[in-house]
N, C-alpha and C positions, 0 to 999 in steps of 0.2 A: 643259083646254085641250087640243087633236091636240098632238104632235108635233112635227109640222113646222113647225105660230104660232113653237115657239121654235126650232127649227135645222131650215137648208136638208137637201133632201137628198142635196145633198153634204157635209154637216158625218156627219150619220147614218152616207152611208157610206165616208169615208175612216175617223172613231173605229171602228169591227166591224172595219174591212179593215187595220187598222195590224199586221198580228200579223212583219213584215219585221223583220231584221236592223237597219235602216234605215229611217227613215220621213221622207218627206218633203213639208209643203204648200209649193206656191208659189204665187204669179201675185196681183193685182194688191193696191192696199191696200187694207184696209175692205170688205175678202173674209169673215171670218171665218174666215180660214185662224191666225189665231194661239190664237184663243177655240176650237178647239174640239182644238187639240192642243192646248192645257194640260188639259182635262178629258183626254184619251186619256194622257196623262206623266202625272197623279194620282192614276190607277184606275189606271196599271200600277206605280206604288207600291204603291199599298195593296195592292196584289194579284202583288208582284212578286217575286222573290228576296230575302232577307235579304240585309244587304251595303250600302255607302254608296254614294247617287245623287248625280248632277252637276246646277246647271244654269249653261250657260255663256252669258253676254248679254256683249257687246261693253266695258262697261267697268261695275261694279257700282253707278254712276249710274240708269244707263238701265235695269238690273233694277230697282233698287230704286222708278224713275217709272214703268214699262213692264212690268212684267209682275211686281209686288208685291200687287199691287193688287186684280187679278182673279184671282189665289191664293187672295188672302185673303176671297174671295166666293164662292170655289166648296166649302177646306176647310172644316172643324166650328169653329166659332168656340176650341174647348179649344186647338187644332194650337198652334205654337212659331213665332216665329221669334226668331232669336238675333244680332242686327246685330254687334255687337262682336264672336261669332265668324266670321259668314256664314254661319250653317248655318238649317235650317228643317228643325223634326222633325216630320213625318208621318209618321201608323202607325206609332208604336215607331221611324223608321226616319232618320238623316238625309239631308236633303240640302246639298252644298256646293255655297256661289251663288262663279260665279270670275271676274275680269273680263277681258280677252281680246283686248287690243287693240291689242297689236305682237309678232315671233313670240321674243318672250323670256317672251312668257308660260306658252310652250307646257311651264315648268321646271313653272307653278305644278299641274300634273294629270301629272307625270312620274310613276313612278312609284307609282300610287292605281289602286288594283284597284277598280272601279266595275259599282256590281248594273246602272248601268240611265244616260239620259243626255236633257235638252235641252236643243236648242242654240236662241240667237235669232236669226235674222238670219245665216246660213251662210258667205251670199255676201261679208259684211262680218268675218269672222274669220280671223285667217293662218293659212293651207294647213298650216302644224308645228303648228300646234293642231287641229283635226282629224285630221289622221295621228296623231297623238298620244289625242284619246281614241277614234279606233276600236280602239287595242294597249288599251285600257287596260275596253272596254267589252269586251272579247275571250269573254270563262272563265263559264259556267254561264248563253252565250243570251242573253244581256244585250243591250238594245234604248236607239234610239236613236233620237231626235223630234226634230226638228227644225223651224223656219221660214224660206225664205226670199220675195225680188222678185224675180220677171228681172234678170238685168247681161249681159253678153259674152255671147256662144255660146259664145266662147272661156275662160271663165273655168272653171276646174279643178275647180267644181262640177259643172257642164252636161255635160262634156267623161267627166271620170271615174266621176260618181253618178249621172245623172240620165238616161246613155243609154247601153241596156242594161247595168246591172248588173243582174243580179241578187241581189245580197242588199238594192239597194233597193225600193221602192214610191214612189211620189208621186202625189198626187192637185193638178190648176192649177184653183186658184179665181178667180174672176171678181166684180165687185160682183152680181152678183144671187145670189152665195152666198146673202148675207151677207141672212137675210129681216128683220132689225133695219133696215135703210137703207128710207126713200124712197127715190124715185122722185127729189123733189126732193136729197136730199141725194146721189144722183146723180151726178145733173145739176151739184151742186155741186162733186162732186170731177171730175169732167171737165172743169169750165173751169179750173184748176187747172197743166193739163200741158200742152204741147205737142209736135210733132216725137218724139223718141224717149225723151222724160219717160213719152208717155202710150200710147207703142209699149210699152210695161215696164210701166207702174205702174198703170194703167188697162185694155191690153187683158190683160195679163199674157205679153206675146210677148219671148222674149229675142234679142233685136238687136242690131246692133250700132253704135257713133259715131259715128258718119260728117259729114266734112261740118261747118261751122259749129257751136262748143259753143249759141252764142246764134243758137239758125234764126229765133226769131222776132220778131229786132228788124228796126223798120225804122222808118229812120227819120220817116217823115212822120207816127209814131207815138207817140215816143218820146223825138223831137226838141224842144226848145221855144226859140225868143226871147229867151228873159224867164225869172223865175221869175212862177208865177203867182199867187204871194202872201208874207207876211213870214215865215223862219223864229221857230216860239215857242225854236229852238234849233237846231244845229249840231254834226253828229261831224265828225272828220277818219280819212278813211286816207290812210298811210304805206307804201310801196315804194319800200323806200328802196336806192339804183344808186352806187358811183365807180367803173367802168368799163362798169358798163349807166345807163341814164338811171335815174334819181332820181323820184317823180311822192310826189307831194299831191291829195289828193281833198278838200275842201268840199260837205260835206250836210247840205242843211237837214231839218227834218222840222216841219211844223205838223199834230199831229192832226186837226184841225180843217176843214183844205183841200180842195181837187183841185187836182192830185196830195199825196199826203202827207209825200212821197219824192222830192229829187232834188238831182241834183249841180249846183249852183253855179257853180265854178270848179276851175280845176283852175295845178299847178304842177308842169312838164317839163320835167328838165333830162338833157337827152341827152351826154354829156363826149364820144361820139363825132364828135359836127356842130361841136360846140362848139373841138374840140383842147382843152381845158383842164378837167381833172378841180377838182372843189372841194372842198377839207378840209371834217370836222365840225361844222366853226363856220362857213363861211361857209351852212352846207347850212340850221343852226339858225335863223344869223341871217335868211337867204330864210324861213324858214316862221312864226318871231314877225312878219312883215313881212304874210307870207299869211295870219295870221289873226288878226291885229287889227282892233280896234272887232267881232270877232265874242261873237258869244257859243255858244262851241264848250262843248258837255261832256261829250268823251268823245274822248280821240287815241289811232287803233287803229291799232298799226305791229308794221311786220315782224317777227316774229320773233329773225330770228335778226340784226340790226341793234343791236349788244347797244351799242356804241360810239357810233351818233348819237343810241343813248334815251339812252343817260349825257350827251353832250353839250346835247341839250335841258335835264335838269336841271338841268344844271349853268346854265344859259343864266335856266333860272326859270321852262321851261316844266312848266303843271299839266297832271293829269286824264291822264298818257300810262297808255296799258293796253298788255299784249303780245298780240294780235290771235288766236285761233283760227285755225289756219291749216289746218280741215277743207278737202282740194281737193272730192270730189265735193259733200258738203251744202253748204256754201258757192256750187258753181255750181247746183245744184238753187234754191241759197236765191233765187238772181239772177236766176232762169228765171224762175221762180214768179211775181216783183215786177215786170217784165217783162211778162208774161202779163195777169197781172190788174190794171192799168192803171194802177197808185198811183204807179208811181215812173217819173222823166222824166231825160231828159240836156239843161242849156241849152247848145245850140251856139257857146257858146265854147270849151268842151270839145273843140276838134276831138282829140286824141289819142286822147283814153277813148275816144271816136265809132269815131276810127280803128280805135283793137284793137279793138273788141266784134265789127266789123263784119270781122275777120281773125283770130282768134280758134279754131282749127281743133283738132280734136283729134290727137295722134300715135299715126296707122297701124303705130307698130310696134312700140307697146304694146299695143295693140288686138291683136295677131298671140299677144300673151303673153295673153291675155284680162280686160287692165287699161287703164279708162280714165281716161286721163290728159293734159291739156291738152301742144300741141305748145311746146316755149319757148323763145318768139320773138314778140316785140311782144305781151308781155304785160300788160308793169309797172301801168299803170294800171286793168287789169284785176282785179290780185293785192291794189291798192289800194281797188279797189271793194268785193273781195269778203269782200277782210281784217274792213274796216269793216261793210259789213250784217251779214254772217255773224255776225260780234262780238255785235254793237249789238243786231241782231231775233233770230235766234236763240233761241227756246221763252220769248218773251216775248208770241206771242200764236199760231193757230194756225192762222194765212197762213203764216206767215215759217216752216214744220218740216220737216222733211227728210219724204221718201214714208214714214220710217219713223215716224217719229214720229206723226205725221200718221197711219198707220193705230191704232198704239198709243193715244193721246189723247183720238181722237173714241171707242172701248174698242170691243171689241170683247162686249164684257159684257153679257147681259140679263139680266142683275137675278135672277140662279139662288142662291141658297144653298142653305149646308148638304149633304146630300149628292148624291153626284149621281140627276138623272130616275128614274121606275122604269125604263124602259123599262132604259136604261142599267147600272143591277143587273143584268137580265137576258142568262146567257149563250146562253141560246139565244131572243132576240128574233127574231122576224122578223118583214122590212120592212113596212109597211102597202102594202096596193096603189095 
């Protein structure tokens, strides 16, 4: 089989050209960058200097889910993975696996001298971790390999490392650089994104988030006068507030009808408008009336609302779950659900509809390279994000973040064992 049938020219070029101190594969989702960069890192471990190596991912679970299966396809069957130690033993060398989800993770690699490292999704690890990693990979010409989807053009990775840095080589990937994708699969992925997400995750552009967050929302497309079917069950999203508005959203789910998911009812109490704050006990009583007679399978509550959660438990409310508060991933999920047409909002949910239309990016945060919603008129939007992300994330491929869509479709091409023969030759010449 010709080499180009297994790897694209962009993959082949990046494999052989990645000899800089820092090598970064960037671009669209499902473009083949993660797959070829792992081949390159493993080859580097095989032939690189003696010592210990690092793989850094946002969390240990994301490593196990998104990187480990591909690594196991690439390396020989006798290579060892030690889950208890969180170590890979490759070619007689130790590769430590480290989860770095926040600034505190910098201490995990402090003091370690590394002969090389691989970083999954560089833009979502903390800046302090990246800086510490560079200092840990300083001796003996150690190299760093990593991947990223585009982010804000003001992101530190773009400004400090991808622009005019002599120690960095980078390669831009698009959907066309993955030979495993069919035209149908490419078109399917393109339909999943709109606006900024399309520019970043399909076109591979570093663009700034501007204006409305849910810019694809259309009252004519996304608002129903009434539910079109009976719900199989309901979930509820809760954004708790005392001086700020308190919001509950009742969300219907029916896997066999269109739409599959809809917001059927809302509770919205703004103490500033009513000139009176309610107690936790009063809110809990209102909540019980709100869900009365409904088959509620899960209640996703604002993780900071500890006192209200305790009051609900005290009043016998079951199925309380602390919501996952992943802002960026949650926004992407809601945006995808609006785009694919299976999520609607009933017209009586007037506060949610109003907030979605006025939910915008914070321009001051953007100047720091951070995509962050402006914290005003966002209580119903938060309740929506809490519930949809917590309930659907990682349960089906359409509901995952851009990074997970890329990884879970897998960029593996079914090549096991040793590297393909051409990759084993250091003096290999590219085909004409």
